[in-house]
BATORVEX-989131 format. One record per residue: residue number from 1; x, y, z of N, C-alpha, C in turn. Coordinates in nm, 4 decimals, always signed. Example, Ala and Ser with C-alpha at 12.3 -4.5 7.8 and 13.67 -1.06 7.14 Angstrom:
2
i/n.east/n.north/n.up/ca.east/ca.north/ca.up/c.east/c.north/c.up
1/+1.3190/-0.5690/+0.7800/+1.2300/-0.4500/+0.7800/+1.3200/-0.3300/+0.7800;
2/+1.2850/-0.2250/+0.7080/+1.3670/-0.1060/+0.7140/+1.2900/+0.0030/+0.7870;
END
This chain:
149
i/n.east/n.north/n.up/ca.east/ca.north/ca.up/c.east/c.north/c.up
1/+15.3058/-10.5736/+11.6395/+15.3277/-10.4358/+11.6789/+15.3974/-10.4286/+11.8137;
2/+15.3562/-10.5162/+11.9068/+15.4178/-10.5150/+12.0395/+15.5650/-10.5503/+12.0336;
3/+15.6000/-10.6424/+11.9440/+15.7413/-10.6804/+11.9291/+15.8232/-10.5622/+11.8783;
4/+15.7660/-10.4909/+11.7833/+15.8354/-10.3741/+11.7294/+15.8582/-10.2700/+11.8381;
5/+15.7587/-10.2462/+11.9185/+15.7696/-10.1494/+12.0274/+15.8755/-10.1935/+12.1285;
6/+15.8749/-10.3207/+12.1631/+15.9730/-10.3731/+12.2570/+16.1136/-10.3624/+12.2003;
7/+16.1304/-10.3970/+12.0734/+16.2617/-10.3877/+12.0092/+16.3100/-10.2435/+12.0055;
8/+16.2203/-10.1514/+11.9776/+16.2561/-10.0093/+11.9744/+16.2982/-9.9607/+12.1117;
9/+16.2238/-9.9972/+12.2135/+16.2584/-9.9555/+12.3495/+16.3915/-10.0140/+12.3941;
10/+16.4168/-10.1389/+12.3594/+16.5445/-10.2005/+12.3950/+16.6606/-10.1353/+12.3207;
11/+16.6369/-10.0955/+12.1966/+16.7425/-10.0347/+12.1163/+16.7830/-9.8973/+12.1687;
12/+16.6866/-9.8230/+12.2232/+16.7181/-9.6876/+12.2692/+16.7493/-9.6824/+12.4184;
13/+16.7382/-9.7964/+12.4854/+16.7650/-9.7984/+12.6297/+16.9113/-9.7648/+12.6551;
14/+16.9351/-9.6805/+12.7492/+17.0707/-9.6425/+12.7881/+17.1157/-9.7396/+12.8969;
15/+17.2375/-9.7950/+12.8838/+17.2819/-9.8879/+12.9865/+17.2909/-9.8195/+13.1229;
16/+17.2417/-9.8859/+13.2223/+17.2441/-9.8305/+13.3575/+17.3822/-9.8495/+13.4182;
17/+17.4302/-9.7501/+13.4857/+17.5574/-9.7607/+13.5553/+17.5291/-9.7934/+13.7006;
18/+17.6219/-9.8639/+13.7598/+17.6003/-9.9128/+13.8949/+17.6425/-9.8133/+14.0022;
19/+17.6926/-9.6991/+13.9628/+17.7393/-9.6014/+14.0608/+17.6198/-9.5478/+14.1385;
20/+17.6267/-9.5633/+14.2671/+17.5186/-9.5158/+14.3540/+17.5345/-9.3671/+14.3818;
21/+17.4260/-9.2976/+14.4042/+17.4354/-9.1541/+14.4343/+17.5231/-9.1266/+14.5577;
22/+17.5214/-9.2171/+14.6537/+17.6023/-9.1956/+14.7744/+17.7519/-9.2059/+14.7462;
23/+17.7887/-9.2711/+14.6359/+17.9298/-9.2843/+14.6003/+17.9828/-9.1621/+14.5259;
24/+17.8943/-9.0883/+14.4624/+17.9372/-8.9795/+14.3753/+18.0006/-8.8658/+14.4536;
25/+18.1000/-8.8055/+14.3890/+18.1695/-8.6912/+14.4487/+18.0934/-8.5626/+14.4210;
26/+18.1061/-8.4674/+14.5100/+18.0377/-8.3388/+14.4930/+18.0995/-8.2577/+14.3790;
27/+18.2303/-8.2715/+14.3606/+18.3007/-8.1983/+14.2547/+18.2786/-8.2705/+14.1208;
28/+18.2117/-8.2068/+14.0245/+18.1832/-8.2725/+13.8958/+18.3092/-8.3130/+13.8194;
29/+18.4156/-8.2337/+13.8299/+18.5396/-8.2677/+13.7588/+18.6018/-8.3946/+13.8169;
30/+18.6045/-8.4042/+13.9503/+18.6581/-8.5247/+14.0139/+18.5705/-8.6455/+13.9844;
31/+18.4405/-8.6250/+13.9840/+18.3486/-8.7353/+13.9552/+18.3679/-8.7855/+13.8126;
32/+18.3887/-8.6934/+13.7176/+18.4124/-8.7327/+13.5785/+18.5418/-8.8134/+13.5679;
33/+18.6464/-8.7699/+13.6396/+18.7727/-8.8458/+13.6407/+18.7521/-8.9837/+13.7012;
34/+18.6762/-8.9899/+13.8094/+18.6509/-9.1182/+13.8755/+18.5755/-9.2124/+13.7814;
35/+18.4800/-9.1596/+13.7073/+18.4038/-9.2433/+13.6142/+18.4923/-9.2957/+13.5024;
36/+18.5820/-9.2107/+13.4520/+18.6737/-9.2547/+13.3460/+18.7674/-9.3633/+13.3970;
37/+18.8190/-9.3460/+13.5176/+18.9061/-9.4483/+13.5760/+18.8282/-9.5773/+13.5985;
38/+18.7064/-9.5664/+13.6470/+18.6235/-9.6837/+13.6752/+18.5933/-9.7640/+13.5496;
39/+18.5867/-9.6985/+13.4362/+18.5609/-9.7682/+13.3101/+18.6806/-9.8513/+13.2659;
40/+18.7993/-9.8208/+13.3192/+18.9214/-9.8917/+13.2817/+18.9580/-10.0023/+13.3799;
41/+18.8805/-10.0154/+13.4873/+18.9116/-10.1153/+13.5899/+18.8113/-10.2298/+13.5841;
42/+18.8632/-10.3505/+13.5992/+18.7822/-10.4720/+13.5915/+18.7264/-10.5069/+13.7280;
43/+18.6015/-10.5459/+13.7304/+18.5437/-10.6008/+13.8524/+18.5999/-10.7417/+13.8664;
44/+18.6737/-10.7682/+13.9709/+18.7378/-10.8989/+13.9848/+18.6373/-11.0088/+14.0174;
45/+18.5155/-10.9722/+14.0513/+18.4103/-11.0708/+14.0737/+18.3401/-11.1016/+13.9413;
46/+18.3047/-10.9970/+13.8664/+18.2300/-11.0131/+13.7408/+18.3204/-11.0455/+13.6230;
47/+18.4468/-11.0204/+13.6326/+18.5532/-11.0491/+13.5389/+18.5560/-10.9566/+13.4183;
48/+18.4675/-10.9664/+13.3220/+18.4790/-10.8818/+13.2042/+18.3823/-10.7645/+13.2068;
49/+18.3600/-10.7127/+13.3240/+18.2722/-10.5970/+13.3398/+18.3514/-10.4915/+13.4172;
50/+18.3374/-10.3674/+13.3774/+18.4083/-10.2617/+13.4498/+18.3416/-10.2389/+13.5850;
51/+18.4179/-10.1805/+13.6765/+18.3592/-10.1525/+13.8078/+18.2531/-10.0439/+13.7971;
52/+18.2575/-9.9663/+13.6891/+18.1571/-9.8627/+13.6671/+18.0210/-9.9246/+13.6353;
53/+18.0211/-10.0429/+13.5733/+17.8977/-10.1089/+13.5327/+17.8521/-10.2187/+13.6278;
54/+17.9385/-10.2600/+13.7186/+17.9092/-10.3757/+13.8031/+17.8307/-10.3389/+13.9283;
55/+17.7388/-10.4285/+13.9666/+17.6611/-10.4120/+14.0893/+17.7222/-10.4890/+14.2058;
56/+17.8325/-10.5580/+14.1824/+17.8933/-10.6403/+14.2878/+17.9427/-10.5516/+14.4027;
57/+17.9317/-10.6004/+14.5252/+17.9790/-10.5219/+14.6401/+18.1275/-10.4860/+14.6310;
58/+18.2095/-10.5776/+14.5784/+18.3525/-10.5471/+14.5651/+18.3743/-10.4335/+14.4654;
59/+18.2970/-10.4304/+14.3585/+18.3083/-10.3211/+14.2616/+18.2722/-10.1882/+14.3269;
60/+18.1716/-10.1881/+14.4123/+18.1349/-10.0653/+14.4851/+18.2499/-10.0219/+14.5747;
61/+18.3141/-10.1188/+14.6411/+18.4295/-10.0860/+14.7256/+18.5431/-10.0272/+14.6427;
62/+18.5669/-10.0828/+14.5239/+18.6736/-10.0313/+14.4375/+18.6406/-9.8904/+14.3888;
63/+18.5135/-9.8654/+14.3572/+18.4744/-9.7295/+14.3161/+18.4993/-9.6298/+14.4290;
64/+18.4697/-9.6703/+14.5519/+18.4920/-9.5828/+14.6672/+18.6419/-9.5565/+14.6843;
65/+18.7234/-9.6603/+14.6663/+18.8689/-9.6431/+14.6788/+18.9208/-9.5460/+14.5735;
66/+18.8724/-9.5588/+14.4504/+18.9151/-9.4666/+14.3439/+18.8814/-9.3236/+14.3828;
67/+18.7614/-9.3020/+14.4317/+18.7199/-9.1666/+14.4700/+18.8006/-9.1145/+14.5889;
68/+18.8343/-9.2025/+14.6823/+18.9180/-9.1606/+14.7953/+19.0561/-9.1176/+14.7465;
69/+19.1118/-9.1934/+14.6536/+19.2425/-9.1590/+14.5994/+19.2398/-9.0233/+14.5292;
70/+19.1336/-8.9970/+14.4555/+19.1224/-8.8681/+14.3865/+19.1035/-8.7544/+14.4857;
71/+19.0268/-8.7791/+14.5918/+19.0094/-8.6762/+14.6950/+19.1412/-8.6442/+14.7649;
72/+19.2308/-8.7431/+14.7718/+19.3621/-8.7217/+14.8334/+19.4574/-8.6467/+14.7411;
73/+19.4118/-8.6169/+14.6185/+19.4946/-8.5408/+14.5257/+19.5801/-8.6260/+14.4342;
74/+19.5554/-8.7561/+14.4305/+19.6327/-8.8453/+14.3437/+19.5919/-8.8250/+14.1982;
75/+19.6862/-8.8521/+14.1080/+19.6559/-8.8463/+13.9652/+19.5787/-8.9723/+13.9260;
76/+19.5263/-8.9726/+13.8045/+19.4540/-9.0905/+13.7560/+19.5458/-9.2131/+13.7568;
77/+19.6685/-9.1944/+13.7089/+19.7644/-9.3055/+13.7034/+19.7967/-9.3562/+13.8437;
78/+19.8110/-9.2658/+13.9386/+19.8410/-9.3080/+14.0762/+19.7234/-9.3829/+14.1384;
79/+19.6033/-9.3405/+14.1094/+19.4848/-9.4088/+14.1622/+19.4762/-9.5499/+14.1059;
80/+19.5015/-9.5638/+13.9741/+19.4998/-9.6972/+13.9134/+19.6135/-9.7833/+13.9690;
81/+19.7300/-9.7249/+13.9840/+19.8454/-9.7996/+14.0356/+19.8196/-9.8481/+14.1783;
82/+19.7498/-9.7695/+14.2572/+19.7140/-9.8105/+14.3930/+19.6348/-9.9413/+14.3902;
83/+19.5378/-9.9494/+14.2990/+19.4569/-10.0706/+14.2884/+19.5354/-10.1859/+14.2265;
84/+19.6249/-10.1567/+14.1316/+19.7081/-10.2620/+14.0721/+19.8002/-10.3209/+14.1778;
85/+19.8511/-10.2370/+14.2671/+19.9372/-10.2850/+14.3748/+19.8598/-10.3805/+14.4655;
86/+19.7361/-10.3505/+14.4909/+19.6552/-10.4338/+14.5808/+19.5988/-10.5583/+14.5130;
87/+19.5586/-10.5480/+14.3847/+19.4890/-10.6574/+14.3183/+19.5643/-10.7181/+14.2001;
88/+19.6754/-10.6604/+14.1604/+19.7505/-10.7114/+14.0461/+19.7014/-10.6516/+13.9153;
89/+19.7727/-10.6838/+13.8080/+19.7397/-10.6305/+13.6751/+19.6036/-10.6758/+13.6266;
90/+19.5514/-10.7818/+13.6855/+19.4224/-10.8351/+13.6421/+19.3094/-10.7345/+13.6633;
91/+19.3268/-10.6396/+13.7536/+19.2215/-10.5412/+13.7810/+19.2052/-10.4423/+13.6651;
92/+19.3031/-10.4357/+13.5758/+19.2939/-10.3464/+13.4602/+19.2218/-10.4175/+13.3463;
93/+19.1272/-10.3500/+13.2821/+19.0588/-10.4100/+13.1675/+19.1547/-10.4263/+13.0498;
94/+19.2533/-10.3391/+13.0385/+19.3568/-10.3501/+12.9352/+19.4927/-10.3548/+13.0033;
95/+19.5317/-10.4738/+13.0510/+19.6596/-10.4817/+13.1230/+19.7772/-10.4549/+13.0293;
96/+19.8888/-10.4046/+13.0829/+20.0056/-10.3769/+12.9993/+20.0704/-10.5078/+12.9537;
97/+20.1444/-10.5018/+12.8444/+20.2162/-10.6199/+12.7953/+20.3444/-10.6325/+12.8769;
98/+20.3443/-10.7297/+12.9683/+20.4606/-10.7544/+13.0537/+20.4800/-10.9046/+13.0662;
99/+20.5842/-10.9425/+13.1395/+20.6160/-11.0843/+13.1564/+20.5010/-11.1622/+13.2203;
100/+20.4261/-11.1004/+13.3084/+20.3186/-11.1715/+13.3765/+20.1837/-11.1630/+13.3044;
101/+20.1778/-11.0871/+13.1952/+20.0522/-11.0759/+13.1209/+20.0671/-11.1187/+12.9749;
102/+20.1826/-11.1720/+12.9378/+20.2044/-11.2065/+12.7969/+20.1035/-11.3108/+12.7490;
103/+20.0628/-11.4020/+12.8366/+19.9671/-11.5041/+12.7948/+19.8307/-11.4417/+12.7628;
104/+19.7925/-11.3390/+12.8370/+19.6664/-11.2697/+12.8075/+19.6684/-11.2078/+12.6683;
105/+19.7831/-11.1533/+12.6305/+19.7939/-11.0854/+12.5024/+19.8175/-11.1821/+12.3868;
106/+19.9022/-11.2826/+12.4070/+19.9396/-11.3715/+12.2972/+19.8556/-11.4988/+12.2905;
107/+19.7836/-11.5305/+12.3976/+19.7031/-11.6518/+12.4017/+19.6034/-11.6639/+12.2874;
108/+19.5252/-11.5603/+12.2577/+19.4295/-11.5717/+12.1474/+19.4967/-11.5988/+12.0123;
109/+19.6131/-11.5385/+11.9903/+19.6844/-11.5632/+11.8645/+19.7362/-11.7066/+11.8594;
110/+19.7819/-11.7588/+11.9732/+19.8291/-11.8971/+11.9784/+19.7148/-11.9938/+11.9483;
111/+19.5973/-11.9671/+12.0029/+19.4810/-12.0523/+11.9762/+19.4425/-12.0431/+11.8282;
112/+19.4479/-11.9241/+11.7720/+19.4153/-11.9056/+11.6303/+19.5142/-11.9814/+11.5416;
113/+19.6438/-11.9714/+11.5724/+19.7447/-12.0431/+11.4945/+19.7286/-12.1939/+11.5079;
114/+19.6986/-12.2414/+11.6286/+19.6775/-12.3849/+11.6485/+19.5569/-12.4328/+11.5675;
115/+19.4502/-12.3554/+11.5676/+19.3324/-12.3905/+11.4883/+19.3629/-12.3929/+11.3397;
116/+19.4387/-12.2934/+11.2920/+19.4762/-12.2908/+11.1502/+19.5627/-12.4114/+11.1163;
117/+19.6529/-12.4484/+11.2071/+19.7362/-12.5665/+11.1850/+19.6535/-12.6937/+11.1763;
118/+19.5522/-12.7051/+11.2618/+19.4646/-12.8226/+11.2568/+19.3850/-12.8281/+11.1270;
119/+19.3373/-12.7146/+11.0816/+19.2618/-12.7109/+10.9552/+19.3523/-12.7490/+10.8389;
120/+19.4738/-12.6971/+10.8368/+19.5685/-12.7296/+10.7296/+19.6018/-12.8788/+10.7325;
121/+19.6271/-12.9338/+10.8509/+19.6575/-13.0765/+10.8620/+19.5388/-13.1609/+10.8153;
122/+19.4188/-13.1205/+10.8523/+19.2991/-13.1943/+10.8101/+19.2818/-13.1895/+10.6584;
123/+19.3042/-13.0705/+10.5986/+19.2912/-13.0588/+10.4528/+19.3956/-13.1426/+10.3809;
124/+19.5187/-13.1449/+10.4321/+19.6235/-13.2265/+10.3697/+19.5911/-13.3752/+10.3812;
125/+19.5422/-13.4171/+10.4969/+19.5066/-13.5581/+10.5147/+19.3900/-13.5953/+10.4243;
126/+19.2980/-13.5052/+10.4082/+19.1815/-13.5312/+10.3238/+19.2209/-13.5407/+10.1770;
127/+19.3156/-13.4559/+10.1379/+19.3622/-13.4583/+9.9997/+19.4374/-13.5885/+9.9709;
128/+19.5027/-13.6437/+10.0716/+19.5818/-13.7652/+10.0554/+19.4987/-13.8913/+10.0454;
129/+19.3722/-13.8845/+10.0812/+19.2865/-14.0023/+10.0729/+19.2614/-14.0317/+9.9251;
130/+19.2933/-14.1549/+9.8844/+19.2792/-14.1921/+9.7439/+19.1312/-14.2084/+9.7099;
131/+19.0995/-14.1733/+9.5899/+18.9630/-14.1926/+9.5412/+18.9400/-14.3421/+9.5220;
132/+18.8172/-14.3856/+9.5344/+18.7845/-14.5253/+9.5108/+18.8068/-14.5544/+9.3629;
133/+18.8870/-14.6588/+9.3322/+18.9144/-14.6862/+9.1905/+18.7868/-14.7296/+9.1176;
134/+18.7832/-14.6987/+8.9905/+18.6669/-14.7349/+8.9079/+18.6607/-14.8867/+8.8926;
135/+18.5404/-14.9395/+8.8723/+18.5225/-15.0833/+8.8544/+18.5689/-15.1240/+8.7144;
136/+18.6274/-15.2416/+8.7092/+18.6650/-15.2954/+8.5783/+18.5366/-15.3379/+8.5075;
137/+18.5415/-15.3568/+8.3762/+18.4203/-15.3988/+8.3041/+18.3643/-15.5315/+8.3566;
138/+18.4508/-15.6237/+8.3986/+18.4032/-15.7508/+8.4523/+18.3319/-15.7287/+8.5858;
139/+18.3885/-15.6415/+8.6715/+18.3272/-15.6134/+8.8013/+18.1931/-15.5428/+8.7839;
140/+18.1862/-15.4521/+8.6875/+18.0615/-15.3802/+8.6611/+17.9551/-15.4765/+8.6110;
141/+17.9922/-15.5709/+8.5267/+17.8963/-15.6695/+8.4755/+17.8462/-15.7567/+8.5890;
142/+17.9364/-15.7981/+8.6772/+17.8965/-15.8830/+8.7903/+17.8013/-15.8049/+8.8842;
143/+17.8336/-15.6760/+8.9078/+17.7483/-15.5924/+8.9916/+17.6097/-15.5769/+8.9301;
144/+17.6060/-15.5547/+8.7992/+17.4769/-15.5416/+8.7309/+17.3964/-15.6689/+8.7426;
145/+17.4634/-15.7825/+8.7309/+17.3951/-15.9111/+8.7418/+17.3413/-15.9319/+8.8825;
146/+17.4153/-15.8943/+8.9811/+17.3719/-15.9122/+9.1205/+17.2548/-15.8191/+9.1546;
147/+17.2549/-15.7012/+9.1023/+17.1493/-15.6066/+9.1362/+17.0205/-15.6344/+9.0607;
148/+17.0257/-15.7108/+8.9512/+16.9045/-15.7443/+8.8769/+16.8235/-15.8452/+8.9528;
149/+16.8870/-15.9285/+9.0318/+16.8157/-16.0348/+9.1048/+16.7449/-15.9843/+9.2221;
END
């Protein structure tokens, strides 16, 4: 019963966001924009976590920068571009397909193709292995004689 209760509580738990009350903007519309932008930016310390979800000090600094940019009247795109200028395309959770990010986009497909090539090569090599030839009647008789002793 306790396991069921624990599983139920874990299933309905809402993920906690790392945004501190002191970081939040007074204007709900600006705060909503800041949260949406924060969900699209990568914490460069945590790597595959958005700055909205990260507890890292650098993520908190990035959240503050986003809010400062919005308070200055910048658009969402301008706020993101400000951070891309400072940290590179890596700060975006979904970086654009460009010359410096092509490996991020095509790398998984290259690994998949290489794996498929290895499987195909292995199957072809396995198919090429000859079956052990059957024993001649004389060899079978000799084997039977040896195993009887």
